[in-house]
Biopython code that builds the backbone (N, CA, C, O; Angstrom):
import numpy as np
from Bio.PDB.StructureBuilder import StructureBuilder

atoms = [
    (1, "MET", "N", (14.979, 9.699, -3.978)),
    (1, "MET", "CA", (15.186, 8.594, -3.046)),
    (1, "MET", "C", (16.253, 9.019, -2.041)),
    (1, "MET", "O", (17.263, 9.596, -2.442)),
    (2, "PRO", "N", (16.063, 8.756, -0.758)),
    (2, "PRO", "CA", (17.039, 9.119, 0.247)),
    (2, "PRO", "C", (18.325, 8.338, 0.062)),
    (2, "PRO", "O", (18.330, 7.262, -0.536)),
    (3, "SER", "N", (19.404, 8.878, 0.573)),
    (3, "SER", "CA", (20.659, 8.141, 0.534)),
    (3, "SER", "C", (20.586, 6.975, 1.496)),
    (3, "SER", "O", (19.717, 6.935, 2.368)),
    (4, "GLY", "N", (21.503, 6.018, 1.339)),
    (4, "GLY", "CA", (21.523, 4.841, 2.200)),
    (4, "GLY", "C", (21.639, 5.177, 3.669)),
    (4, "GLY", "O", (21.178, 4.418, 4.522)),
    (5, "ASN", "N", (22.271, 6.342, 3.980)),
    (5, "ASN", "CA", (22.421, 6.733, 5.377)),
    (5, "ASN", "C", (21.085, 7.052, 6.024)),
    (5, "ASN", "O", (20.937, 6.880, 7.233)),
    (6, "GLU", "N", (20.099, 7.517, 5.244)),
    (6, "GLU", "CA", (18.801, 7.866, 5.794)),
    (6, "GLU", "C", (17.879, 6.657, 5.898)),
    (6, "GLU", "O", (16.913, 6.683, 6.662)),
    (7, "MET", "N", (18.161, 5.599, 5.142)),
    (7, "MET", "CA", (17.304, 4.413, 5.144)),
    (7, "MET", "C", (17.932, 3.351, 6.040)),
    (7, "MET", "O", (18.485, 2.365, 5.553)),
    (8, "MET", "N", (17.845, 3.557, 7.334)),
    (8, "MET", "CA", (18.501, 2.696, 8.302)),
    (8, "MET", "C", (17.560, 1.675, 8.927)),
    (8, "MET", "O", (17.956, 0.965, 9.852)),
    (9, "ASN", "N", (16.338, 1.585, 8.449)),
    (9, "ASN", "CA", (15.371, 0.632, 8.977)),
    (9, "ASN", "C", (15.221, -0.510, 7.984)),
    (9, "ASN", "O", (15.332, -0.311, 6.774)),
    (10, "TYR", "N", (14.967, -1.709, 8.503)),
    (10, "TYR", "CA", (14.877, -2.888, 7.650)),
    (10, "TYR", "C", (13.667, -3.729, 8.018)),
    (10, "TYR", "O", (13.319, -3.863, 9.191)),
    (11, "VAL", "N", (13.033, -4.293, 7.003)),
    (11, "VAL", "CA", (11.988, -5.283, 7.215)),
    (11, "VAL", "C", (12.413, -6.523, 6.436)),
    (11, "VAL", "O", (12.839, -6.430, 5.284)),
    (12, "THR", "N", (12.293, -7.683, 7.073)),
    (12, "THR", "CA", (12.712, -8.951, 6.486)),
    (12, "THR", "C", (11.524, -9.896, 6.449)),
    (12, "THR", "O", (10.833, -10.079, 7.451)),
    (13, "ILE", "N", (11.288, -10.497, 5.286)),
    (13, "ILE", "CA", (10.236, -11.494, 5.103)),
    (13, "ILE", "C", (10.932, -12.841, 4.955)),
    (13, "ILE", "O", (11.815, -12.985, 4.110)),
    (14, "ILE", "N", (10.548, -13.837, 5.767)),
    (14, "ILE", "CA", (11.188, -15.151, 5.753)),
    (14, "ILE", "C", (10.164, -16.197, 5.349)),
    (14, "ILE", "O", (9.187, -16.431, 6.061)),
    (15, "GLY", "N", (10.394, -16.831, 4.193)),
    (15, "GLY", "CA", (9.480, -17.847, 3.681)),
    (15, "GLY", "C", (9.492, -19.110, 4.525)),
    (15, "GLY", "O", (10.517, -19.472, 5.102)),
    (16, "ARG", "N", (8.342, -19.781, 4.593)),
    (16, "ARG", "CA", (8.202, -21.010, 5.385)),
    (16, "ARG", "C", (7.886, -22.225, 4.521)),
    (16, "ARG", "O", (7.340, -23.210, 5.019)),
    (17, "GLY", "N", (8.223, -22.168, 3.229)),
    (17, "GLY", "CA", (8.035, -23.324, 2.362)),
    (17, "GLY", "C", (6.682, -23.414, 1.694)),
    (17, "GLY", "O", (6.391, -24.403, 1.021)),
    (18, "VAL", "N", (5.850, -22.405, 1.866)),
    (18, "VAL", "CA", (4.520, -22.359, 1.251)),
    (18, "VAL", "C", (4.446, -21.061, 0.434)),
    (18, "VAL", "O", (4.763, -19.997, 0.966)),
    (19, "PRO", "N", (4.040, -21.117, -0.834)),
    (19, "PRO", "CA", (3.928, -19.876, -1.610)),
    (19, "PRO", "C", (3.017, -18.872, -0.898)),
    (19, "PRO", "O", (1.905, -19.208, -0.488)),
    (20, "SER", "N", (3.497, -17.656, -0.761)),
    (20, "SER", "CA", (2.750, -16.618, -0.045)),
    (20, "SER", "C", (2.956, -15.276, -0.731)),
    (20, "SER", "O", (3.937, -15.070, -1.446)),
    (21, "ASN", "N", (2.015, -14.369, -0.502)),
    (21, "ASN", "CA", (2.085, -13.009, -1.030)),
    (21, "ASN", "C", (2.213, -12.033, 0.126)),
    (21, "ASN", "O", (1.716, -12.285, 1.223)),
    (22, "TYR", "N", (2.887, -10.910, -0.131)),
    (22, "TYR", "CA", (2.989, -9.874, 0.893)),
    (22, "TYR", "C", (2.950, -8.499, 0.245)),
    (22, "TYR", "O", (3.284, -8.327, -0.927)),
    (23, "GLU", "N", (2.535, -7.534, 1.040)),
    (23, "GLU", "CA", (2.584, -6.120, 0.665)),
    (23, "GLU", "C", (3.049, -5.345, 1.886)),
    (23, "GLU", "O", (2.556, -5.561, 2.993)),
    (24, "ILE", "N", (3.987, -4.454, 1.682)),
    (24, "ILE", "CA", (4.553, -3.650, 2.763)),
    (24, "ILE", "C", (4.453, -2.187, 2.365)),
    (24, "ILE", "O", (4.797, -1.824, 1.240)),
    (25, "SER", "N", (3.984, -1.343, 3.281)),
    (25, "SER", "CA", (3.984, 0.094, 3.014)),
    (25, "SER", "C", (4.581, 0.828, 4.211)),
    (25, "SER", "O", (4.482, 0.376, 5.352)),
    (26, "VAL", "N", (5.194, 1.957, 3.928)),
    (26, "VAL", "CA", (5.841, 2.777, 4.949)),
    (26, "VAL", "C", (5.439, 4.232, 4.735)),
    (26, "VAL", "O", (4.936, 4.592, 3.671)),
    (27, "ASN", "N", (5.661, 5.070, 5.753)),
    (27, "ASN", "CA", (5.338, 6.483, 5.578)),
    (27, "ASN", "C", (6.524, 7.280, 5.055)),
    (27, "ASN", "O", (6.434, 8.497, 4.894)),
    (28, "GLY", "N", (7.636, 6.598, 4.788)),
    (28, "GLY", "CA", (8.812, 7.200, 4.153)),
    (28, "GLY", "C", (9.014, 6.553, 2.798)),
    (28, "GLY", "O", (8.063, 6.408, 2.030)),
    (29, "ASN", "N", (10.241, 6.164, 2.498)),
    (29, "ASN", "CA", (10.566, 5.481, 1.249)),
    (29, "ASN", "C", (11.024, 4.065, 1.545)),
    (29, "ASN", "O", (11.568, 3.798, 2.617)),
    (30, "ILE", "N", (10.806, 3.145, 0.591)),
    (30, "ILE", "CA", (11.203, 1.753, 0.759)),
    (30, "ILE", "C", (11.802, 1.254, -0.544)),
    (30, "ILE", "O", (11.360, 1.629, -1.630)),
    (31, "GLU", "N", (12.817, 0.400, -0.424)),
    (31, "GLU", "CA", (13.402, -0.230, -1.602)),
    (31, "GLU", "C", (13.957, -1.598, -1.214)),
    (31, "GLU", "O", (14.391, -1.796, -0.080)),
    (32, "PRO", "N", (13.944, -2.541, -2.159)),
    (32, "PRO", "CA", (14.478, -3.869, -1.868)),
    (32, "PRO", "C", (15.991, -3.822, -1.718)),
    (32, "PRO", "O", (16.668, -3.046, -2.393)),
    (33, "VAL", "N", (16.513, -4.654, -0.833)),
    (33, "VAL", "CA", (17.947, -4.868, -0.742)),
    (33, "VAL", "C", (18.300, -5.768, -1.925)),
    (33, "VAL", "O", (17.458, -6.550, -2.366)),
    (34, "ALA", "N", (19.496, -5.681, -2.438)),
    (34, "ALA", "CA", (19.899, -6.318, -3.700)),
    (34, "ALA", "C", (19.460, -7.774, -3.855)),
    (34, "ALA", "O", (19.074, -8.167, -4.956)),
    (35, "ASP", "N", (19.503, -8.582, -2.809)),
    (35, "ASP", "CA", (19.169, -10.003, -2.941)),
    (35, "ASP", "C", (17.672, -10.270, -3.083)),
    (35, "ASP", "O", (17.277, -11.424, -3.244)),
    (36, "SER", "N", (16.836, -9.248, -3.027)),
    (36, "SER", "CA", (15.382, -9.420, -3.093)),
    (36, "SER", "C", (14.766, -8.807, -4.349)),
    (36, "SER", "O", (13.541, -8.734, -4.449)),
    (37, "LEU", "N", (15.566, -8.373, -5.294)),
    (37, "LEU", "CA", (15.062, -7.626, -6.441)),
    (37, "LEU", "C", (14.180, -8.439, -7.376)),
    (37, "LEU", "O", (13.184, -7.915, -7.874)),
    (38, "GLU", "N", (14.512, -9.706, -7.634)),
    (38, "GLU", "CA", (13.801, -10.478, -8.651)),
    (38, "GLU", "C", (12.360, -10.797, -8.298)),
    (38, "GLU", "O", (11.512, -10.821, -9.191)),
    (39, "GLU", "N", (12.050, -11.041, -7.041)),
    (39, "GLU", "CA", (10.713, -11.468, -6.647)),
    (39, "GLU", "C", (9.851, -10.330, -6.119)),
    (39, "GLU", "O", (8.786, -10.574, -5.552)),
    (40, "THR", "N", (10.292, -9.100, -6.297)),
    (40, "THR", "CA", (9.623, -7.956, -5.692)),
    (40, "THR", "C", (9.145, -6.975, -6.750)),
    (40, "THR", "O", (9.837, -6.726, -7.737)),
    (41, "THR", "N", (7.963, -6.423, -6.539)),
    (41, "THR", "CA", (7.457, -5.350, -7.382)),
    (41, "THR", "C", (7.380, -4.092, -6.533)),
    (41, "THR", "O", (6.735, -4.084, -5.484)),
    (42, "VAL", "N", (8.028, -3.044, -6.978)),
    (42, "VAL", "CA", (7.945, -1.766, -6.284)),
    (42, "VAL", "C", (6.695, -1.062, -6.799)),
    (42, "VAL", "O", (6.624, -0.695, -7.972)),
    (43, "ILE", "N", (5.719, -0.875, -5.931)),
    (43, "ILE", "CA", (4.456, -0.237, -6.301)),
    (43, "ILE", "C", (4.634, 1.271, -6.380)),
    (43, "ILE", "O", (4.154, 1.912, -7.315)),
    (44, "SER", "N", (5.324, 1.832, -5.399)),
    (44, "SER", "CA", (5.596, 3.267, -5.343)),
    (44, "SER", "C", (6.804, 3.465, -4.441)),
    (44, "SER", "O", (7.393, 2.492, -3.970)),
    (45, "GLU", "N", (7.175, 4.711, -4.199)),
    (45, "GLU", "CA", (8.265, 4.994, -3.264)),
    (45, "GLU", "C", (7.938, 4.502, -1.865)),
    (45, "GLU", "O", (8.836, 4.302, -1.048)),
    (46, "HIS", "N", (6.647, 4.305, -1.584)),
    (46, "HIS", "CA", (6.197, 3.985, -0.231)),
    (46, "HIS", "C", (5.705, 2.553, -0.055)),
    (46, "HIS", "O", (5.336, 2.172, 1.056)),
    (47, "ALA", "N", (5.687, 1.739, -1.129)),
    (47, "ALA", "CA", (5.108, 0.396, -1.014)),
    (47, "ALA", "C", (5.772, -0.589, -1.970)),
    (47, "ALA", "O", (6.172, -0.235, -3.079)),
    (48, "VAL", "N", (5.879, -1.841, -1.509)),
    (48, "VAL", "CA", (6.370, -2.948, -2.331)),
    (48, "VAL", "C", (5.449, -4.139, -2.120)),
    (48, "VAL", "O", (4.768, -4.240, -1.099)),
    (49, "GLU", "N", (5.435, -5.038, -3.097)),
    (49, "GLU", "CA", (4.717, -6.299, -2.930)),
    (49, "GLU", "C", (5.555, -7.392, -3.562)),
    (49, "GLU", "O", (6.419, -7.125, -4.397)),
    (50, "GLY", "N", (5.292, -8.625, -3.156)),
    (50, "GLY", "CA", (6.052, -9.728, -3.715)),
    (50, "GLY", "C", (5.472, -11.063, -3.326)),
    (50, "GLY", "O", (4.472, -11.154, -2.613)),
    (51, "THR", "N", (6.130, -12.105, -3.819)),
    (51, "THR", "CA", (5.784, -13.472, -3.461)),
    (51, "THR", "C", (7.030, -14.141, -2.908)),
    (51, "THR", "O", (8.152, -13.817, -3.297)),
    (52, "ILE", "N", (6.818, -15.072, -2.001)),
    (52, "ILE", "CA", (7.929, -15.801, -1.406)),
    (52, "ILE", "C", (7.450, -17.199, -1.054)),
    (52, "ILE", "O", (6.306, -17.388, -0.640)),
    (53, "GLU", "N", (8.321, -18.168, -1.220)),
    (53, "GLU", "CA", (8.047, -19.532, -0.770)),
    (53, "GLU", "C", (9.109, -19.931, 0.247)),
    (53, "GLU", "O", (8.790, -20.318, 1.371)),
    (54, "THR", "N", (10.356, -19.835, -0.148)),
    (54, "THR", "CA", (11.473, -20.087, 0.761)),
    (54, "THR", "C", (12.452, -18.932, 0.629)),
    (54, "THR", "O", (12.364, -18.133, -0.303)),
    (55, "GLY", "N", (13.363, -18.853, 1.549)),
    (55, "GLY", "CA", (14.370, -17.807, 1.480)),
    (55, "GLY", "C", (13.973, -16.563, 2.235)),
    (55, "GLY", "O", (13.050, -16.568, 3.049)),
    (56, "VAL", "N", (14.699, -15.489, 1.943)),
    (56, "VAL", "CA", (14.551, -14.238, 2.679)),
    (56, "VAL", "C", (14.482, -13.078, 1.693)),
    (56, "VAL", "O", (15.278, -13.010, 0.756)),
    (57, "HIS", "N", (13.544, -12.172, 1.897)),
    (57, "HIS", "CA", (13.463, -10.915, 1.147)),
    (57, "HIS", "C", (13.664, -9.787, 2.147)),
    (57, "HIS", "O", (12.999, -9.743, 3.182)),
    (58, "ARG", "N", (14.584, -8.872, 1.837)),
    (58, "ARG", "CA", (14.868, -7.755, 2.739)),
    (58, "ARG", "C", (14.634, -6.421, 2.037)),
    (58, "ARG", "O", (14.863, -6.271, 0.837)),
    (59, "PHE", "N", (14.172, -5.469, 2.826)),
    (59, "PHE", "CA", (13.908, -4.123, 2.325)),
    (59, "PHE", "C", (14.464, -3.124, 3.318)),
    (59, "PHE", "O", (14.410, -3.342, 4.528)),
    (60, "GLN", "N", (14.997, -2.030, 2.805)),
    (60, "GLN", "CA", (15.405, -0.929, 3.676)),
    (60, "GLN", "C", (14.409, 0.196, 3.480)),
    (60, "GLN", "O", (13.891, 0.401, 2.382)),
    (61, "PHE", "N", (14.145, 0.927, 4.563)),
    (61, "PHE", "CA", (13.160, 2.000, 4.467)),
    (61, "PHE", "C", (13.472, 3.128, 5.425)),
    (61, "PHE", "O", (14.186, 2.958, 6.413)),
    (62, "SER", "N", (12.918, 4.282, 5.107)),
    (62, "SER", "CA", (12.987, 5.437, 5.996)),
    (62, "SER", "C", (11.598, 5.632, 6.597)),
    (62, "SER", "O", (10.608, 5.121, 6.074)),
    (63, "GLY", "N", (11.537, 6.366, 7.684)),
    (63, "GLY", "CA", (10.243, 6.604, 8.324)),
    (63, "GLY", "C", (9.800, 5.413, 9.153)),
    (63, "GLY", "O", (10.621, 4.665, 9.685)),
    (64, "GLU", "N", (8.496, 5.250, 9.253)),
    (64, "GLU", "CA", (7.896, 4.188, 10.055)),
    (64, "GLU", "C", (7.171, 3.185, 9.166)),
    (64, "GLU", "O", (6.682, 3.540, 8.094)),
    (65, "LEU", "N", (7.104, 1.950, 9.606)),
    (65, "LEU", "CA", (6.328, 0.924, 8.925)),
    (65, "LEU", "C", (4.854, 1.276, 9.074)),
    (65, "LEU", "O", (4.379, 1.484, 10.190)),
    (66, "ALA", "N", (4.125, 1.346, 7.963)),
    (66, "ALA", "CA", (2.710, 1.715, 8.001)),
    (66, "ALA", "C", (1.811, 0.489, 7.969)),
    (66, "ALA", "O", (0.810, 0.441, 8.684)),
    (67, "ASN", "N", (2.157, -0.517, 7.141)),
    (67, "ASN", "CA", (1.289, -1.679, 6.996)),
    (67, "ASN", "C", (2.073, -2.858, 6.437)),
    (67, "ASN", "O", (2.924, -2.694, 5.563)),
    (68, "VAL", "N", (1.778, -4.041, 6.951)),
    (68, "VAL", "CA", (2.279, -5.292, 6.383)),
    (68, "VAL", "C", (1.073, -6.193, 6.207)),
    (68, "VAL", "O", (0.340, -6.451, 7.162)),
    (69, "HIS", "N", (0.866, -6.667, 4.998)),
    (69, "HIS", "CA", (-0.261, -7.551, 4.696)),
    (69, "HIS", "C", (0.319, -8.828, 4.099)),
    (69, "HIS", "O", (0.952, -8.784, 3.044)),
    (70, "VAL", "N", (0.109, -9.977, 4.769)),
    (70, "VAL", "CA", (0.683, -11.250, 4.343)),
    (70, "VAL", "C", (-0.431, -12.283, 4.225)),
    (70, "VAL", "O", (-1.258, -12.424, 5.127)),
    (71, "LEU", "N", (-0.447, -13.009, 3.098)),
    (71, "LEU", "CA", (-1.430, -14.069, 2.853)),
    (71, "LEU", "C", (-0.716, -15.339, 2.429)),
    (71, "LEU", "O", (0.286, -15.272, 1.716)),
    (72, "ASP", "N", (-1.216, -16.509, 2.859)),
    (72, "ASP", "CA", (-0.641, -17.759, 2.367)),
    (72, "ASP", "C", (-1.205, -18.079, 0.985)),
    (72, "ASP", "O", (-1.952, -17.280, 0.420)),
    (73, "TRP", "N", (-0.856, -19.233, 0.444)),
    (73, "TRP", "CA", (-1.185, -19.588, -0.945)),
    (73, "TRP", "C", (-2.676, -19.593, -1.251)),
    (73, "TRP", "O", (-3.065, -19.385, -2.400)),
    (74, "ASN", "N", (-3.516, -19.827, -0.251)),
    (74, "ASN", "CA", (-4.960, -19.855, -0.523)),
    (74, "ASN", "C", (-5.686, -18.612, -0.013)),
    (74, "ASN", "O", (-6.911, -18.612, 0.103)),
    (75, "GLY", "N", (-4.930, -17.551, 0.293)),
    (75, "GLY", "CA", (-5.544, -16.287, 0.679)),
    (75, "GLY", "C", (-5.828, -16.123, 2.155)),
    (75, "GLY", "O", (-6.469, -15.148, 2.549)),
    (76, "THR", "N", (-5.369, -17.052, 2.990)),
    (76, "THR", "CA", (-5.593, -16.959, 4.432)),
    (76, "THR", "C", (-4.602, -15.963, 5.030)),
    (76, "THR", "O", (-3.403, -16.072, 4.776)),
    (77, "PRO", "N", (-5.074, -14.993, 5.821)),
    (77, "PRO", "CA", (-4.174, -13.996, 6.405)),
    (77, "PRO", "C", (-3.247, -14.589, 7.461)),
    (77, "PRO", "O", (-3.508, -15.660, 8.009)),
    (78, "ALA", "N", (-2.168, -13.875, 7.732)),
    (78, "ALA", "CA", (-1.140, -14.333, 8.662)),
    (78, "ALA", "C", (-1.694, -14.682, 10.033)),
    (78, "ALA", "O", (-1.240, -15.641, 10.658)),
    (79, "SER", "N", (-2.660, -13.922, 10.505)),
    (79, "SER", "CA", (-3.179, -14.167, 11.851)),
    (79, "SER", "C", (-3.896, -15.506, 11.972)),
    (79, "SER", "O", (-4.110, -15.989, 13.084)),
    (80, "GLU", "N", (-4.271, -16.116, 10.844)),
    (80, "GLU", "CA", (-5.023, -17.373, 10.864)),
    (80, "GLU", "C", (-4.273, -18.542, 10.238)),
    (80, "GLU", "O", (-4.823, -19.641, 10.159)),
    (81, "SER", "N", (-3.038, -18.343, 9.791)),
    (81, "SER", "CA", (-2.307, -19.398, 9.099)),
    (81, "SER", "C", (-0.870, -19.498, 9.602)),
    (81, "SER", "O", (-0.140, -18.507, 9.582)),
    (82, "PRO", "N", (-0.456, -20.688, 10.053)),
    (82, "PRO", "CA", (0.934, -20.870, 10.470)),
    (82, "PRO", "C", (1.891, -20.961, 9.284)),
    (82, "PRO", "O", (3.105, -21.012, 9.479)),
    (83, "SER", "N", (1.367, -20.981, 8.062)),
    (83, "SER", "CA", (2.198, -21.132, 6.866)),
    (83, "SER", "C", (2.685, -19.814, 6.278)),
    (83, "SER", "O", (3.559, -19.819, 5.412)),
    (84, "THR", "N", (2.145, -18.693, 6.725)),
    (84, "THR", "CA", (2.571, -17.415, 6.152)),
    (84, "THR", "C", (3.994, -17.092, 6.600)),
    (84, "THR", "O", (4.443, -17.571, 7.642)),
    (85, "PRO", "N", (4.694, -16.289, 5.825)),
    (85, "PRO", "CA", (6.079, -15.951, 6.168)),
    (85, "PRO", "C", (6.182, -15.199, 7.492)),
    (85, "PRO", "O", (5.248, -14.524, 7.925)),
    (86, "ALA", "N", (7.343, -15.339, 8.115)),
    (86, "ALA", "CA", (7.649, -14.548, 9.304)),
    (86, "ALA", "C", (8.084, -13.159, 8.849)),
    (86, "ALA", "O", (8.691, -13.014, 7.788)),
    (87, "VAL", "N", (7.775, -12.141, 9.647)),
    (87, "VAL", "CA", (8.136, -10.760, 9.335)),
    (87, "VAL", "C", (8.922, -10.202, 10.516)),
    (87, "VAL", "O", (8.468, -10.270, 11.658)),
    (88, "HIS", "N", (10.107, -9.649, 10.236)),
    (88, "HIS", "CA", (10.937, -9.023, 11.267)),
    (88, "HIS", "C", (11.205, -7.582, 10.864)),
    (88, "HIS", "O", (11.497, -7.304, 9.700)),
    (89, "VAL", "N", (11.108, -6.663, 11.820)),
    (89, "VAL", "CA", (11.366, -5.249, 11.565)),
    (89, "VAL", "C", (12.471, -4.791, 12.508)),
    (89, "VAL", "O", (12.426, -5.055, 13.709)),
    (90, "ASP", "N", (13.465, -4.102, 11.948)),
    (90, "ASP", "CA", (14.570, -3.551, 12.732)),
    (90, "ASP", "C", (14.701, -2.073, 12.412)),
    (90, "ASP", "O", (14.786, -1.688, 11.246)),
    (91, "TYR", "N", (14.716, -1.246, 13.448)),
    (91, "TYR", "CA", (14.869, 0.196, 13.275)),
    (91, "TYR", "C", (16.276, 0.616, 13.671)),
    (91, "TYR", "O", (16.810, 0.148, 14.677)),
    (92, "GLY", "N", (16.871, 1.496, 12.883)),
    (92, "GLY", "CA", (18.142, 2.117, 13.231)),
    (92, "GLY", "C", (19.368, 1.250, 13.077)),
    (92, "GLY", "O", (20.337, 1.439, 13.812)),
    (93, "LEU", "N", (19.370, 0.298, 12.145)),
    (93, "LEU", "CA", (20.540, -0.544, 11.936)),
    (93, "LEU", "C", (21.435, 0.032, 10.856)),
    (93, "LEU", "O", (20.952, 0.532, 9.839)),
    (94, "ALA", "N", (22.730, -0.038, 11.077)),
    (94, "ALA", "CA", (23.685, 0.305, 10.027)),
    (94, "ALA", "C", (23.834, -0.905, 9.123)),
    (94, "ALA", "O", (23.549, -2.026, 9.543)),
    (95, "VAL", "N", (24.272, -0.700, 7.899)),
    (95, "VAL", "CA", (24.424, -1.800, 6.947)),
    (95, "VAL", "C", (25.308, -2.889, 7.523)),
    (95, "VAL", "O", (25.020, -4.070, 7.330)),
    (96, "ARG", "N", (26.363, -2.537, 8.217)),
    (96, "ARG", "CA", (27.266, -3.547, 8.777)),
    (96, "ARG", "C", (26.563, -4.430, 9.808)),
    (96, "ARG", "O", (26.977, -5.569, 10.021)),
    (97, "ASP", "N", (25.499, -3.921, 10.456)),
    (97, "ASP", "CA", (24.778, -4.685, 11.468)),
    (97, "ASP", "C", (23.954, -5.823, 10.886)),
    (97, "ASP", "O", (23.634, -6.771, 11.603)),
    (98, "ILE", "N", (23.599, -5.756, 9.589)),
    (98, "ILE", "CA", (22.787, -6.817, 9.003)),
    (98, "ILE", "C", (23.592, -7.707, 8.074)),
    (98, "ILE", "O", (23.031, -8.580, 7.412)),
    (99, "GLY", "N", (24.905, -7.495, 8.015)),
    (99, "GLY", "CA", (25.752, -8.393, 7.258)),
    (99, "GLY", "C", (25.877, -8.096, 5.783)),
    (99, "GLY", "O", (26.340, -8.960, 5.039)),
    (100, "ASN", "N", (25.493, -6.927, 5.319)),
    (100, "ASN", "CA", (25.647, -6.580, 3.893)),
    (100, "ASN", "C", (26.923, -5.840, 3.661)),
    (100, "ASN", "O", (27.223, -5.467, 2.526)),
]
sb = StructureBuilder()
sb.init_structure("model")
sb.init_model(0)
sb.init_chain("A")
sb.init_seg("    ")
for serial, (resi, resn, name, xyz) in enumerate(atoms, 1):
    if name == "N":
        sb.init_residue(resn, " ", resi, " ")
    sb.init_atom(name, np.array(xyz, "f"), 0.0, 1.0, " ", f" {name:<3s}", serial, name[0])
structure = sb.get_structure()
């Protein structure tokens, strides 16, 4: 696993009050930030999946974001449902920039 200095990219999933599932994959390595550990399953060094209803799940990663797949509680994809979580991606942030 790369050191924290190499994993300067972040993806944040923000719940909108509806149970939802997500899967994120990258072409580098990805790991949950400490506050997201309980609701997240690490599939491999390159992918994570989880569920969210409210709150925020954050991940740090190296490389580029390869895929984000988000579904609401009944399986409707993000492009067709206003209830799916919001997804934010930030490249090149230092830990101090995100408040950790």
